[in-house]
N, C-alpha and C positions, 0 to 999 in steps of 0.2 A: 728148587733154588739152593745153592751151596751155602754152607755156614758163613763163608767169607763174604758172599754177596749180601746175606742177611745183615751181617754186622755193619757193612758199609752203608746199607740202606738206613739202618737205625741211626748211624752217626750223621748222615746227611739230614735226616728228619730232626735230630736233636739240634744240629746247627741251624736249621731253618726255624725251629721253634725259638731258639735263643735269639736269633736275628729278629724274628717277629716280636718277641717280648721286649727286646731292647729298643726296637723302633717304636713300639707302643709307649714305652716309658719316656723315650725322647720327645715324642709328640704330645704327651699329656700336658694340658695347659698349665698345670701347677708343678711345683717342685716335689720330687720324690726322693726319700732317703730310707733305705732298708737297713736296719740295725740287727746285728746278732746279739747274743746274750751279754757280750763284753763291750757293747756300744761301738763295735766296729762297723763302718759304713760299707755294707756289702754292695749295695747298688745305689747309684745316684743318677740324676739326669741334669741336662744343661740348665733347665729352668730352676733347679734347686740352687745353683750358684748365682744365677742372675737375681733371683728374688732376695736371697740373703746377702747379696753383695760380697760374695766369696770368690777367691781364686781357685779354679779347679786344679791348677798346678800345685798350689799350696796344700790343698786338702782333696787329693784324688780319692777314688774309691779305694778302700782298704785303710784309710785313716781312721782315727778314733774321734768320735763326736765330742769327747771331752776336750780335745784340742781346739775344736771349733768354739765351744762354750768359753774357754779361757781367752781365745782371741777376741771374741765379741765383747767379753767383759772388759778387757784391757782398752778396747777402743770406745768404751762408753755406751754400748748397745743396751746395757741393762740399767743404766742410770748411775747416779753417784754412789759411792761406797767402795769397800775393799773388793777389787776385781776377783780375787781368788774365792772370797766368800760368795759373791754373786754367782760365780761359775759352779761352786759346790752345790748351791741350792738347786740349780737346774739339773745337774748331773744326778743328784739324789732323786729328783722328781721323775726323770726319764727312766731311771733304773727300776721303777716300779712296774713299768711296762703295762700301765693301765690305759684304758681307753678314755680319752679326754679331747676337748676341743676348746679353743680360746682364740681371741684376736690379740695381735700385738703390732704396734707401730714400730717399724725398723728405722735405722738411721737414715735411709734414703727418703723417708716420708711415706713409704708404702704402708698400708694396713694389710697384714697377712692373717688369714684364717689358718691356724695350725691345728692339725689333727694327728692323734696317735692311736694306732690300733695294734694290739698284741698279735704276734704271729706264732704259729705252731712251732714248737721246738725252742722257744725263747726269743727274745728280741721284740722288735715292733717295726711297724711301717709308719713313717712320718710323711705327711703330705702338707704342702704349703700352697694356698690359693691367694691370688691377689684380689682382695675384696675392697680395695680402696674406693673405687667409684660407687660400689654398692653401699658401703658404710657411709660415705659422704652424702650420697642421695638420701639414705635413711635419716642422717642428721639433719639435712636440709628439710626433709619432710617433717621431721619432728619440730625443727624450728618454725617451719611454716605453719604447722599445726598449732604450736604455742602462740605464734603471731595471730593466727585467726582466732584462737580462743580469746586472746587478749582484746583483739578488735571487737569480737562478738560481745565480750564482757563490757567493754567501753561503750559500744553502741547500745547494748541492752540498758546499761546504766543511764545513758543519754536519753533513750526512749522513755525509761521510767521517769527520769527527771522532767522530760517534756510533758509526759502524761500528768505528773503531779502539778506542773505549772499550768497546764491546760485546765485541770480540775480546779486549781486555785482561782484561775481567771474566770472559770465558769461560775464557781461559788461567789466570787466577787461581783460578777455581773448580776447574778440573781439577787445578791444583797443590795446592789445599787438599784436594781429594778424595784425591789421592795421598798427601799428608801424613797425612790421617786414617787412610787405609788402613795406612800404615806405622806410625802411632801405635798403632792398635788391635793390630796384629800384635806391635809391640814391647812394649806394656804387658802384653798377654796373656802373653808370654814372661817379662817381668820379674817379674810377680806370681806366675806359676806356679812359677818357680824357688825363691823363698823358701818358698812354700807346701809344695812337695815336700820341702824340707829339714825344715821343721817336722814334716810328716807322718812323714817317715822317722825323725826323732828320737823322736817320740811312739810309733811302733811299736816301736822298740828298747826304750824304757822299759817298754812293756806286756809285751814278751816276757820281760823280766828283772825283772818286778815283785817276784818272790819273793826274789831275791838281788842287789838293786841296791846297789852300793857308793857311798860318798859321792863318790869320784873320777869314777865313771861318771855319776852323776846331775849332778855339776857340769859334766862335759864336754858332756852332752846339753842341759843348761840353757843353757850358753854358745852352743851351735849354735842353739837356738831363739831366744835373745835376739838373736843376730846377724841371723838371718832376719827377725825381727819389726822390728828396727831398720831393716833394708833396706827393708822394706815401709812403715814410717812415713816414712822419708826420701822414698820415691817419692811417697807420698800428699801430703806437704807440698810437694814440688816441683810436683806437678801443680796443687795448690790455689793456690799462690803465683803460678805462671805464668798461671793463669786470672784471678786478681785483677789482675795487671799488664796483661794483654791487654785487660781490660774496664775499665781505669782505676779500679779499686776498691782499689788497693794504697795504704794509708796508713802513715805512719811515726810513731812516738811517740819523739821525740828526747829524750834525757836524759843527764846525765853518768854515765859508767860507765868501768870499767877494761877497755881493749882487751886487756890482757895476760890478765886473768881469763877473758875470753870465749874467747880462743884456747886457753888451758890446759884449759878445760872441754871443748872440742871434742877436744883430744888425749886426754884421759882417757876420754872416751866411746868414741873409736876403739880405744884400748888394751883397753877392757873387752870388746870383741867380737872381738879377735884378738890373738895374742901373737907373731906372726912378725916384725913390723916394729919397728924401733928408732927412736925420735924424739929427734933432737938439737935441743933448743929453747933459744933464747936471746932473751929478750924484755925484758931489763932496760933497754934503751935507749928503749923506748917511753915516750911521755908518760904521766904518772900518770892523766890524765883525758882522755877523748874524748867528744864529744856525738853519740850515734848511737841508732838503734833497736836495742836489745839483741838481740831475737828475730831480726830480719832479718839483722843482721851475724853472729850465731851460725849462722844457716842458710848464710851465705856460706862461713864457714870449715869448717863441717861438710862441705859439698860439696867444697871444695878438698882438705881432708885426706883424705877418703874416696877421692877421685879419685887422690891421690898414692899411696895404698896399692893401690888396684885396678889402676892402670896400671904398677905396679912389683911384679908378683907374685913375682919371683925376686930382687928387689933390696931388702934389708930396710931400708936406711937412708933416713930422711926427715929433711930439714934445715929448720928453721923459724927465721927471724930477724926481729926487729923493730927498727926504727930510725926516726929522724926525718929528713926531707929537705924543706928549703924550707917549713917550717911545716906539713908533712903527716906523719901517722903512716903508716908503711909496714910491711907484714908480707909477707915472701917465703917461699913454700913450695916446696921443691925436692925432686924425687925423681930417682933414676937408673934409671928404668924404660924402657919401650918408646920414649918420645919421639914426636915428630910430624913427618910429612913437611913439607918447606918449602912445598910447594904447598897444603897444608891449613891452614897457620897463619892466613891472612887469614879463613878461614871458621869458625874454632873457636867463635866466640861466636854463630853463627847458630842459631836454634832447630832442633832435630831433626838438625843435622849431626853426623856422627860421623867421626872421622879414619880413614883406611885402616889405620893401626897399631893400632886398637882392635878389629879383627876378632877375634871369639871371646871378647871381654870384655863382660860385661853392662853395659848403659847405655841411657839414653833419649834423649840428645841435648838434654835440657831444661836440665840443671844449669848449664852454663857461661853459657847465655843468661840464666838467672835471676840468676846471680851478677853478671853485668855490669849488668843493669838495676837491681838493688838497690844496687850500689856507685855507679852514676851517679845514683840517686835520693838518694844521700847527698852529692852534688856531688863525688864522687871518680872514680877510674878504676882500671882493672886492666890490668896488662901481662903479656905472655906471651913467654917465650923457650924455645925447644926445638930439639933436634936428634934426628933419628931414631936410636934405639938408645943414646942417651946421657942421656935423661931431659928433664924439663920444670921450669921455674920460673914460678909464677904470683905476681905481686906486686900486693897490694891497697894502694891509696893513698887515704887518707881525710883530709879536713880535721880538724884537731884540735877545732875548734868549729863549731857551726852556730848560727844565730840562732834560739834557741827559748826559751820562757819557762822559769823555774826551776820544777821540778816537785817537790813534796813527796814524800818517801818514795822517792826514786830510789836505785838501787844506790849503795852507798858505793864510791867509787873509791879504790884502794889503790896506793900507789907500789911499784915493784918493790923 
């Protein structure tokens, strides 16, 4: 083959190679810009102009990339600030011809992955890929992940809260079951005792039916009445506690004499036992208070019977009435077994019984019931006690409650 033919063949091959290279660059899915050492754009493709929103007529191959940077800076592509300073920063960075990769959101809203790779002889090859969908998908996944983590955290906290609530309810149920067991045991004992007393007295009356003296009959009748009174008090305490617990306790407020209420309770206690002496001074009470008579009578019946019960070998019971800061106060003091200091804060809890009450009949309901009735009258009850020295319970009641006048009320009498 002649030299001319060989040269022509080489030229054809070179043209073919250039055409193939240009076709490859033009069909590359991203933008391409090949720079020389002076930042002159030697090779560009159509996608380069599309992605950077540039005019190929304004910046054809052979233009300097510095002009592109200044143009972008002036139209705000790089944010607020001096456009020339913004352009210089990027020109200085590109002139290093270092390999790097970063994402940038351009003015059209696209997110471009920009890569720079140095080329032999100086300069670099810049590529631009549209990664908008990919980055947004990644952000969506990240947000979704954070949302899931939040939901999992919230759900976990809710499950833990539910578990704690279930455990609390389980513990409460166990506690209630234990209280019920104690209650059944206690009530069984409390009712069996007066029933045994009644039965014993009845048997003695039967055995001596042919020669019963009036004194003997009166003695046994007193024993029976005392036992019956104990059972009635127990029943009333249980019923009242149940009404309060289920929110069905209502009060009928009306004017009455607190002094008469207390005196009735004292007389009733005297009628079922003659060992204890009652030192009563109620003349300083106001002539009229507005209360529910039956409920307040239950309060003092309970407190006076307690004073007797917890002072089995100390006969003196002291009851004083007075007015303090617009309230009617009644203090009931015994000199009996008293209460341990550690037990004092728990004395008004339902079913609680002090250690000093061991061997003395009781349900643990009475004082809780007393407290709730007194508080239902907008009053309060105070307790002072020392072990082996006795106890003082003081009921404090407002003299008046806002209630309508009720016809036929108890007549209040001054002391």
